[in-house]
TORSESE-225286 format. One record per residue (C-alpha): y, x, z negated; residue in one letter. Coordinates in pm, whole numbers, plus 50000, padded with zeros to 5 digits. Example, Ala and Ser with C-alpha at 12.3 -4.5 7.8 and 13.67 -1.06 7.14 Angstrom:
BEGIN
495505123049220A 498945136749286S 
This chain:
BEGIN
524254964448154M 523074940148466S 522314904648406E 520874880948716L 522864846548648I 521434814948791L 523644791548965P 523534755048876T 521884730649088P 524784714649374P 525664681449263I 524144665349543G 520714675949404E 519034644549212A 516114637649271G 513104650549030P 512724680649237V 515784701149372K 515664725449602A 518364743749804W 519654769949928F 522584792649761E 523164829449730P 522914849249437V 525024882549334A 522354908649207I 523314945749121D 521464968849368T 520365000549449Y 520495001049819Q 518425016650045P 519595046450268M 519765039550624P 516205046250799P 514795075450975E 515595073351317K 512605099851422N 509615079551421P 507155085151149M 503455098451292F 501775093850954L 498035087151094N 496535103450808R 498535091450522R 496555075050248V 498085046150119Y 496405017049901Q 492995029849910G 493575023050359S 495665038250622S 499095047250564G 500135048650922R 504005033750915V 504885032751305Y 506575012251424P 507865003451125L 511465020351037P 510905046850763F 513135051350460I 512565079950220D 516005079650009R 517315052949799I 521055049549662A 521885066149278T 524475040549203Q 524175000449213K 526634977249379I 527034946249353P 525124925249676R 524884886949767L 521584880049836W 520074855050007Q 518384829949762A 516474799949761L 516114778249432H 513704749249333I 513164733349001E 511994703848831N 512374690848486E 509814717648380F 510234752948555I 512774771148752R 511864791049048V 513924813849267M 512704829549605I 514574856749777L 513734855550160P 515254889350228E 512504908650047L 509284895750197G 510104858750037G 509034873349710R 509804848749371I 512304868049205H 512204844048893I 509754819148751G 511784805548419L 510014775748181D 513054756148124K 511624739047820T 511424774647600N 513554793047856N 510774819047904Y 510484836548207D 507004837048243F 507254857348512F 508864893748522Y 512654887948567R 514274918848717Q 518284920448651N 518724945048919V 517184950349264I 516154987849232K 513544997849459P 511285030549447A 509245050449702L 506385027049634V 506115005649977G 504605017350326L 508085021950484A 509595031950151G 511465007449950P 509724983649670W 510714962749404A 509024950949133S 508954918048952G 508224883049006G 505354874549271V 505064896649554E 502494879749855F 500914911649940N 499504907950321W 498524915750563P 497884950350380Q 498984963850016H 502114965949955H 503064939450189R 504644961650505P 507664937450512G 508194940850170T 511744946750232F 512394925950552L 513894891150607P 512044863050619M 512874826050804R 512834797550577F 513004760650552D 512864733850302I 510954702450341E 511414669450146E 507704647450036H 507404613450019A 506314619349676T 509544635049565G 508134670849592A 509664696449769R 508464729149954T 510514760350013I 508664774350358W 508894809550465L 507154826350744N 507484859950939D 504784884451133R 504014914451036D 505044939851223R 502174961451275L 499424938251308S 501394908451458R 499974884251264L 501864857251151E 502204844150759A 503794813050597S 504044807550232H 505264774050150G 506664771349706I 506084737649601C 507114717649320L 506244682949216H 507694658248977P 506854655748620A 504644689048677S 505204717348563A 502704735448809V 504144757549075L 501874754049390E 501864782649656L 500724770749988K 499444797250230V 498754793450657R 497504828350796L 497534827751163H 496044854051412N 498284849451695C 496944880851876T 494334887452113L 491604901051923T 489904901851579T 491904916251304Q 491574924450950T 493714913850672F 493694911450269L 495944889050071W 497324892749678W 499524874949536A 500674900749304N 502174881448985A 504634907048759A 504614900248391A 507044917448145R 504984934247872V 505074954647547H 502674961947233E 502084926047202R 501204912547569Y 497424905847645Q 496104901748028S 493444875948006F 490424870248231F 487864844248253P 485014849547959P 482204855348199D 484124887348322V 482074919648171H 483054948648396F 485524955948595V 486244981248945A 488145003049032D 489565003549349H 487275005649661A 484704998649360R 484345040649293R 484255036748933A 483105007648654M 483735001748322S 482794971348062S 485314945747981F 487494940347812P 486314965847562L 485464998347730C 482555019747618Q 482905051347836G 485685071748045H 487675050948276Y 490785066648455Y 489975098348301G 490665084547909I 487405083147675D 487985050547555Y 484905050947356K 485985078747171G 489145058447091R 487155035446975A 485205057246763K 487435079946649H 491235061946724G 493975071946963V 494445112846956P 497715122646870E 498625138047240H 497555100747368E 499575080047142A 502715064147302P 506575068947244A 506895033847255H 504914997247263F 502765016546984K 499164992146924P 499784968546641T 496604980746507G 494764943446524D 493344947546857Y 490644975046930Q 491905005147115P 489735005347398N 490154969847462D 491934968447832L 493174936447815S 496394950347596W 499294967447799Y 499504995847503A 496285006647485N 496265019347864I 498225049747922P 497795063848282V 498465041448560P 495245019348559T 493884991448802S 491104969848720Y 489344941148899M 487134917148786A 483684918848953I 481394879448978G 483774857448795S 482764818448855K 485584808648703Q 489044800348903D 491564814448616F 493504845148529L 496754850648334G 498584868048102G 500094857947712Y 503124874247499D 502144869547179H 505164878947017A 507154848447211A 504294829547209K 504084823547587A 502504832347917G 501114818548253F 498114808348391V 497044811848808H 494494790948938I 492434791149275A 489094781249384D 487034815449294H 484704807549636H 487344817149849I 489684835949595A 487844861349386P 490464884449297G 491694890049003K 493444921148885K 495524943848653Q 497504973148754W 499764990248502T 501915024948520W 500685030748209G 501985035547818N 502755071347838H 505955093447932N 504395090048311F 504655051948310G 507835053348151Y 509245075148406A 508555048348661W 509855021548473D 513005040848440R 512615041448857N 512035010548908L 514694990748649T 517664998448454D 516874979348097G 514274953548185D 511114975448072G 507484977448182P 505194950148368Y 501994946548398V 500724931248800E 498254903748726L 497264895749105M 495114871849280A 493134880749519G 492264855449813V 489124863050115F 489084896449901T 488124908249533D 489144945449534N 491794972849692Q 490934976149982P 489064949350052D 489774934250409F 488094904650580S 488004894050920F 490304868851144L 489524861151466H 491714858651723P 493204824151722G 491974817651383E 493964801751102I 493154797550758R 494694775250499Q 494524778550088F 496504772049806R 497434790549457Q 499274777749128Y 500624791148829W 502524773948540Y 503504783648193P 501604779547875I 502864781447498Q 501524788347176Q 498124785047254I 497094821247323G 495094833547589P 492854808047760A 489314804047764Q 489274778348038A 492154766748262A 492164742148573N 495314729148720I 495674700648490S 495144722748125A 494404753847969A 492144755647642V 491604783347413S 488914785847138L 488024810746874K 486274812546572V 486854837346304A 486444838845928D 484244803045934G 487294788546141R 487674770246422V 490954777446587Q 491584758846916L 494704752347147G 495334727947481V 498174731947657A 498614707247971V 500524705248310T 502244676248301S 502784646748011V 499454630047898Q 500064603547651P 497214593947429N 495134621247514C 491494622147366H 490814659947232I 486834664647098T 485164692646941L 480884691846968S 477644710846948A 474114703447047C 475654669247196G 477024659646837R 480874652346831T 482024663746487F 485944664746518W 488024640446772R 491914636246767I 493964616146957K 497704629247033S 500174631547318T 500624662247482L 503464679747763A 503814713047908P 506164720447634N 504164703547351Q 500544716647301P 498074707547075L 497214739246802L 494294725646546H 492174749446293S 489554731846090L 486174747845922A 483234751046156L 480714730045968P 477754745345810C 474574757846079G 476524752446399I 476764779646571S 480434789946736P 478374796747060A 477124759847048A 480934744847049L 482154725647314T 485754713347358L 486454682247594R 489834670147651V 490064636547841E 493494613547942D 494044580247778S 491934562848039A 488994587847972G 489304607948289T 488404642948185L 490844668048215L 489094701748107I 486374712347907S 484954744747798Y 481714756947659E 481984783847403N 478314799447510S 477654835847507E 476774847747845A 474854878347898Y 476654904648032A 473734921448251G 473664957348370Q 476704976248501P 477194977348870P 476495004449072T 479785022549153P 480175027849531A 479595063349723V 480785077050007E 478755072050353P 476555101550458R 477475115250761L 475855102551087P 473595127051185A 471535126850799T 471185084550902I 468215075651060T 468715036651141S 471175022351390T 471684993751176D 473095016250896E 475055034851121L 476875006251279Y 477744991950930I 479355023850791N 481585023851111G 481914990451057L 483074990950670H 485515024850808L 487075002451071D 487524971150849Q 489224989850563Y 491395006050778R 490135044650630H 492635069350646A 490525102050653T 487035090650787R 486455078351136D 484275049751230P 483745061951579E 481735089351494I 478595061451353Y 479045041451683W 478965073051939Q 475865084751700E 474325052551801I 475395052152177I 474035088952141R 470665075052100R 470645039952291D 473425043252525P 473655004252572N 473424995852228D 475354964152228C 477044966951912R 478394999851887A 479514994952235N 481704961552127N 482564981151851A 483965011052040L 485434990052335G 487504974752094L 488595005451953R 489485015852293L 490994984852400L 493074989652113G 494885024652243R 495325008152567G 492735025852699L 491564993252918F 488805006953175S 486965026752952A 486834996452708A 485754977053012T 482855000053045E 481704996052684C 482164956452719F 479914954753031R 477084980152872K 476904955152569A 477004926552810V 474104941953017T 472414943652686R 472764909252566L 471714894352904T 468614916452931Q 466414888252875R 468704861152874N 472074853753050A 473144830752808N 473384853252478P 473704841252107R 476884865052090D 479824857952323A 482294882652161E 481594910952430P 482004883152683L 485254874452539Y 486084911552459N 485574917752829L 487824894152974G 490544911052779I 490574944652883A 489934927653217L 493094908653218Q 495214938153109F 494104956153433Q 495344921553661N 491124913253689D 492244877653655F 489454865553824D 486634888453601G 488634875053318A 488314840453392Y 484604841253439D 483874863553111A 485994838852919F 484474806753028A 480944818552942K 482334827552619A 483194793852565T 479214786052587W 479014800752211S 480624780651948A 481934809051778A 484234819452070W 484964784252255A 488104776852124D 489864814252130V 488154815052497A 489274780652588S 493034791452508M 492304820252722R 491084799553051L 494184777052981A 496584808052996E 495144813953290L 495164779853482D 498514777253393C 498874812053599R 496894795053844N 499244767953836K 496494748653742N 498154726053459Y 496364697153467A 493294713453381K 494684735653142A 495804704452950I 492194688752997E 491344721852817R 493484720952519L 492924686152481T 489354685852525S 488944710652185R 491474694452009G 493434729552043L 497144714652082H 496634695351772Q 496304723851542H 497264754851723N 500764764251762P 500104783252023Q 497784760752189A 500624735952128A 503504755852307A 501244759552603L 500304721552609Y 504384714652609A 505154742152882L 501904726953076A 503074690553075Q 506454700653118A 505284716953465A 503464683553563C 506804665353469G 505604649553167N 507854668552883S 508374637852702S 505094632252541E 505044654052196P 502284681852177P 501814682351792M 502414651551589Q 501884664951255C 504314671250916T 504784705350794H 502114695450496E 499504693150826D 501014724050998A 501874747850719F 505384754950876Y 505024760851250R 508474778251328P 507694798451632A 506324764051791F 509934750151746D 511314779251862D 509934775152217L 510454736152195M 514144742152109Q 514084765652441L 512474739752673L 514834717652525G 518174740252628G 518754749052283G 518914783352121S 515654799951963I 516244813751589G 512834833951557C 513494873051499D 513364898451754T 509384908451726F 508464874251709T 510414867452011A 508634892652190M 505204881252094D 506064844152246L 507374864452540T 504354881152612H 502514848152574N 504234828452801V 504534854953047W 500974860453034R 500504824953127S 502594826353408G 505774805353273F 507794839253389L 511404820753401I 510734805353026V 509844845952916A 513064855053106C 515004829352904K 513014841152567L 514184874352621L 517664870652753E 518794849652452Q 517054878552192T 519114904752360I 522234886552170A 520394892051807H 518444920451893A 516914940651595A 517644979251583P 515794995051852G 514784963452001A 517174967252328L 515174992552525P 512274978652549M 513834940252609L 515454953452904H 512464970353008Y 510824939453012H 513004918253191L 513244951553424T 509824943353546R 509714905153487L 512764902253731Y 510984927653988D 507724904754016V 509724877154093Q 511634892054346A 514954892554161M 515924926954255P 519674925854105R 518754915753776K 515744942453757S 518224969153853R 520884953253590K 518154955053300H 516774987953417R 520295002453353K 521164984153034L 517605000452932A 518785038153022H 522095030152846K 520555012352506A 520315039752219S 517085055952162T 517345049851797D 514605029451652F 513045022451958C 509205023751884F 506685007952112P 503604994151976W 502304967252176L 499924968252442L 502594949652692E 504704978152594D 502425006052715L 501494984453080I 505734979553128T 506455016353034L 503905025253268Q 504775010753509W 508895020353442A 507575060353491V 505795048253812T 508805030553977R 511165059753867D 509315095353727A 512395107753685K 513395079953392D 513785100153100C 513525073152822K 510795056252963A 508855089052980H 509905094052598Y 509195058652470Y 506155060952651L 505075091252441G 506045073052120N 503285048652232F 500505073552322L 500935095852041Y 501095066451781A 497485052451896H 496185082351902D 496585098352267R 498275130652165G 497355148252499A 499205122052719E 502275119752464A 502735159352503M 502985155952918V 505565125352838H 507665138452595W 507975173552792K 509105155253089T 511465133552875A 513225166852687A 513295185253049N 514985155453177L 517235149252908D 517485182052660P 519795165952477T 517045142952337N 516355159251987S 513755136351924I 511425139552229A 511765180852164W 510895167551811R 507545151551889N 506635179152145L 506865202151879G 504875180351664I 501705173451940A 502215211352018K 501265219151695F 498625194551645N 496955186551993V 497995213752182G 497295240051886S 500185259352046Q 502635272451713P 504475288351890Q 505535265252150Q 505865240451873A 508205261451690L 510645266452012R 510185228252064A 511535222351733F 514555251051774N 515505231052081R 515315196651896A 517725214651615I 520115227551893Q 520335192852029A 520805175451661A 522155201751457P 523165178251160L 519725165151129D 518315170250819A 514635161650908R 514485184851161L 515255209850905I 512835204250665Y 510225200250940E 510715232951119R 510565249850789D 507225232950689Q 506175246751020L 507395282050919W 505435280250656K 502225268950821R 502975302751051L 502915326250731G 506585331750744Y 507485348650431S 509505331250162P 512295353650178A 512755344550549K 512355311050507R 515245304950187M 517495326850450A 517025302050737K 517485275650491L 520595284850339L 522435287750700Q 522275246850680H 523135245950308N 524965211350319E 521725192350545L 519215207850277V 521515186850006H 520975158050180Q 516715154750100R 514525156049824D 511875175150006D 514595202850100L 515445210549777C 512225209849619I 511235233249908E 514665257449865L 513745253349454A 510205267549536A 511685296149729L 513925305049447Y 511605304949243N 509015326649483S 511325353249486I 512595353549146G 515975338049135Q 514455308948910P 518235300448779Q 518935294849097Q 516115270649141A 517325256848812L 520485246848933A 519155227549179I 516635205548982L 519115197648726T 521565186348906T 520125165649148R 518585125949132H 514875132749248F 512805101849376Q 509245110749407P 506575088649635W 503695068449442E 501115090349431G 502935126149543G 504305131849225E 504535166549061G 506545182849327L 509905187549131A 508035191148783L 506235216148917G 508995238049004E 511195224848714Y 508195239948462A 507935273648701R 511385280948735A 511385276748343R 508105299048298Q 510045327648513L 512835325048301L 510965325847995A 508945360248126Q 512275372348182D 513105371747858C 510015385347700L 510595415147937R 514125418047798S 512955415747425G 514735376847386D 511605359047299A 513535330047100S 515135322547451Q 511645323647637A 510445298447345V 513835274547434K 512915276947810H 509715269247714L 510005241647513N 512205229147819A 509485231848047A 507655208647821L 510145182247835K 511395178748183P 514845161248207P 514835124548366E 516785135248655N 513255147748817L 512365111248856G 508865116248730E 506835130648376A 503585143748368R 500475125048366H 498665126048031L 495685141148179L 497175171348365A 496585206148199N 499655223848106Q 497345254647931S 500025276648125D 502835268747934I 500665267247600F 499495300447666Y 503055314647764A 504415294147410M 501815312547242G 502935349047379C 506885339847303A 505945328846938Q 503695361846913Q 506825381947032S 509005362546765C 507055372946517G 505405338246439N 501415344046509P 500315315846309A 502335292646543V 501125313746816A 497615307746736R 498445270546728Q 499485270747100W 496675292647177W 494365269647022N 495605243447219R 495125262447561A 492265271347463A 490905236547381S 492245219047719A 489475210047942R 489875196548328G 492855186448523D 494975160948736F 495495171049069E 496215155249373Q 495595120949198M 491845132449069A 491035144248730V 489185179448827K 486535200548586S 487695230448713V 491535243848850S 494065266448787I 494905259248470M 491605269448344T 492275306848353Y 495385297948116F 492355283747865A 490525319047895I 493615338647838R 494325319447531A 490715322547406S 490865359447454Q 494195361547287A 492265339846991L 489445364147018G 487365341947134H 485205363247397H 482035344147422N 484135312847477Q 486065332847696A 483385350047962R 481625316247975H 484835304048093M 485145333348327I 481595322548456A 482295289248536S 485695296948695L 483965324548922E 481105301449035N 483555274949100Y 485445292149318A 482235308449533R 480625276949525Q 484195261049690L 484265289149951L 480675277850081K 481835241050072T 483395219550371Q 487095207450272P 487295174850291T 489825154350123I 488625128549888D 486695098150027Y 487915069849773F 491275083449744A 494235058249638T 497485073549714S 497915107049917L 501555101450038P 501395134650259N 504785129250479M 504015159450672L 503625153151020L 501665185651100F 498005185351076N 496775208950790D 494855235550761D 492385226650483R 490235253750528E 492855277450472A 494205257650220R 490555259050014R 490385292150091N 493955304849968A 493225280449609Y 489665295749564A 491005333049587N 493555326149319V 490325318749134L 488445346149192L 491675367749139A 491945348348774Q 488645358648658A 488635394148819A 491935397748606I 490985378748296A 487625403048310R 490255434248309G 488695439548723R 492275441448864I 491695458349168A 488985432949207Q 491845407949139G 494065420249353L 491915416949642I 491475380249617S 495245375249516L 496255393049856N 493945370550055L 495195340249899A 498805356050009L 497755361250345A 496775330950398I 500275314150265D 502705338450167P 504565306949995S 501645301049766Y 503085296549433A 499555296549185P 499465332749387A 503455343949290L 503205333648948M 499955349548882L 501665385748973K 504275375148786T 502065365848488Q 500205395548470A 502645419948513S 504035407148134V 500775387847982G 499015402447691R 496605424047915L 499475441748012G 498955447048385V 501695450548621N 500435441248955I 504125429549092S 504395465149347N 501415452149525H 502015438449881R 498955418750100P 497185437350264K 495765411950444Y 497685387850716R 494725370250866N 493945333550784R 490235340050762K 488535351250467D 485615376750458P 484265358150140H 483695324150355A 
């Protein structure tokens, strides 16, 4: 078993707080190399919001064997606690140890075992992850810069910093320990260093190791909790209804149903089975977020170890309090195995700042800086806290006429005064010395006549200063909040205000499947000059690089704003207009817009910053300095400080320091420090993408020589994929400065650089690439990169033109062909041309297994038969076995053509790695193969072997990487087991299985609970087998009505979907998918009624839409051996069109 050994502090670390850098060896399952093909997952749902991953490199496989790896590690400790941080894993805290009792108050991972949970693939559990600016942190597996700061008080802070690759927002977080204190302090600084308003969330995601004796705790005023996006609510801590499909109210009344009982971590019986604060009670993956708390704490407590932790943050800005668990059942155990070797399950006790739900994003204006602090500390002995602050935590419970109280403190407190009073009268007091490892525990009888709700506990230090107090009042819970609902369609909304707010909500929350623009377009249809709608649409167009169209929208907004008064209250459209004009090189127009925007206090600072940049561009450095100093921007904004320093240097005043402040004041500013290093003749230390951002800042301000120096230095240590754009930017920079030799040099270097992982993303990249193809129309690589940018920014038709040009100029560019194929299918609606492009891509890169997979998915959409698809895949058998998705497809094809043994050979020998939210693929084909084999055995008269296969289907092997969700309906297997037992001559056992099938209701599909599904058919068949014909007829009618209603319903993706990691790049024909599904249901209803011919019509319609549709193919084989004795296996589909006449 792996074990992480912490190093001892260096001899030179002798102060009360020790902080040092020292690598540690941790057994690690390494992520495999990233995908070279860009991933345009524009409709992927991830953690309740957009799952777009471009421009991040994408990883979809983790090594299955661990190896020792030396990780960079930062260590900080004092006499009470020790913390270890891993800067190469997004700056997460990996270990939080209470030294006084050797208890890991944060979940301690002894291995690094990532699973496919992150936005770009790998994600590791444990410790504390800082989720920003979305969940999970996109840079969770990317390195951060770090530094160690010493304070005059003896405290020390480890600072970490990075920029998000997608939004380019900058974050610094400092992990600080103070002498003689058990408090771990987190200092956070968030900076929008981009030109426009961005959205963000911040959740500190602390993990705790759990078991049947671990309990989470929220403040006593938390009476209700919400699911993601507030789509569902529950009372708390006792759930009095259904939550995540589990009948907790029924559990409270009747106990836990036998099939829901956990195999491990069985509840001990001393807490109620509907209490959501206990991990052991929750059987399925579950999130809950506190609603409306006025308190500043949350935490977790291990009753077995008598230890836990508390988190503290100001609830006015940090209202978020959340717990997440994989669940105490087989599904959760599978994910536990995916994420650790032997450290067991965990819960995440998360604290949100400027957010109280997921997804729940806040706005961050351009140039805005937000600073805040969060705190954690360990507690011992006292149990879950009823009140906590940064000084102490207290517990107070009354049971059986006795008061149990506990007090834990965060520093040594000699001669504390602890009192217990009621109605203003103190009836108990004690003086005691307390310390973090010396809590107070006391039990006393509750005096007669005193209500527990009247109790007040106070803790004062020796000087009489209040440390903490708690009033044990019984707050009224009130009415449960109303769950959120999906916004109505724009045409049905009469209020333009509601239309605007709905669009703003979808945009702010980065909704993956609903377009905010249709709401604003509806406003503009009614009122073409509406200010807010034009401004909002202008920002969307600006973000896509459609500068002229954005300018038109902003001008309309300004026109309406100034219709009555030239001095509008809201200057945002003026500022945005200035940005759009600046990108079009209309610097005079931009200057005028920014100048007018300074009239508004809300936009004065950032508009002044833009004006100072333009002043520098015009070489009016004195004016720029005046602008920056008059508002004090250079004293608190690192970008402004850098511009100030550049302007001073240009004036010959470089000796004056622009920003006299400490790390504590600035919350760490490495980008500014880098620029100062460069101006002083030194070298920069930031990562490639931060350097590119700095370059564009100084370039925009006219400091072209500095911009060139930044890029030239960056080339030496460029990140994978960055070289082409570095050279293209230098090509343009030197051309602007009339330096043709250097410009030609870098153009040649841009052509020579590998295209691998070059995914342009910034608007400045767009401008440079457009310039490049204008200067050289035959620059195949510039066309290719430009296509990547355009497609990622929802400009698919333009991307298609550039990819076609790139592919024609360089036929060996497989990715250009592949991308062209995607665009031909999704944008051009030209599936045959898409297929030809994919064939060319594979011709250019015959060893790229992803291309084989994507072409097979294209064949699937084009209606290729399973036999034809399988024959094609077997021509690339070695490549197929490189990928999980291809192996699953091949297994599905084997099942489809009646070779389940071949499918099983694949499914039982490979270690599969599912994506979170995408579970069930390998498991589904495994169960299908076992059922097909069981049917073969029944045909041949070997019923006992059929039983063995069906038992195996119910107990899938661990190599599949997943287990069935508790709510997943297994009626198909139960019914088949009944049939097999009947054939074995065990009618009583058969009836038991049929009863299980017949009593099953609902299903769990695509991460949602459904009342009717394909599994309903097997409940019907089981009811018929049991002779329950009235029940069967009722279910048949329900199944048929549901199917017919489904055909009339517009198919949509669930508005509240949390995780649908559809990794396919081709647009899904939801109408065709719906028709196939509904026709299988109709076929099931007809066959269950004995109307075979009618059933065949519906079945053939489903197979005409998708010849590989597994439920339809399974129905053919099941009906041929089922208890109705119907053989329909020889019938062929008669309809090859994709349209359904029923619709």
